[in-house]
Phi, psi and omega in degrees: 000142180269143180292147182288132178296140180271144179279115184248015177289155182298333177280344189231030182299147178092198183282135182277136183200176175303336181261001177081193184290147173061028172077003178261142176294142176304127180085353185285329176291321175299319178297317174298318177303311180299319177293322172302315179297318179298317182293318179293323176292323179301315185289321179293324178300314178299321181292317176304313182298313185301316178299314181294320176304315180295324179287322178297317182289330175293318176294328175294318181290323177297317180298321179295313180295329182281332180275346185291129177298150181282113177281133182257130179297126174303138180234127186275172186290325186295317181296315180299313178301314181297322176292326176298317178299309181301321181296316181301316180298321180289319186281316184273333172058055185286173178296319181239140182287152182255151181232148182299132177261308182201144174244131182285129180298149176231088182299332180268019180302129176258106191284338185237354186279159177268098183204181176242124186233147180279147164239147175214134185199168173234145182234157174225147183293141180247179179276352190266124175300140179298328186291340179279351178048043178279166177290111188297333181295341181260359179278138175282150174288145176286143175301316181248027181291158181285143169253138180230134170267126184240148177215156178174206189216147173245116178244137179243023184275001180218167178233123010277168185294155192244134171245127172239126184221141176227129181242141179232144170299143184300315181298320179292329178288320181291323179296315179299318179291319180291325175297322179294317182289325174295318179297320180290326172296318179292323172302312178303316182297314182299319179297323181293320176301314182293329182279317192249345185095164183298316189302306178304318179300317183292320176298318177301311176299327182290319184257001182279000000 
């Protein structure tokens, strides 16, 4: 008997058999390699998808934080008045610190809205020198201390909020009101004289 020829082709090196060279079935190595590459590609694709999902989630969180409105802490009318008194003592730097005497109630006060609201209060001079930086609420009022009426506005339409206050001595304010009333009375008298004549005006003054 003649020996069987060996297959020396690249696909069939070694002993020929039903499983091909080296005991592997023909084409099985290429199939396994292709499957292994596909598995690696699948893992890489999944990793990229997870990374993209994390990035999307991170961007979403940033967008939510950026879109969330800035919450403003509600501020009561009493807190604003106290801050206004402190502002007056700091800005005007009087010899003796002033302390709140009375605050005019504001029943329609909006503690959290963005608006401009009026404030009105009165302060009185204390025995505590401003230079000592004491807690004004613990200072006694001066017996002959100055009284001041203060008015202004509290605005939350900008950040930080703004307090605008103007204070006048009570005597000066009364004098200003008296002068204003006298001017209004004199203007009314002149109109009355022009309309009814001097005699009626003098009679009114004589028997008034």
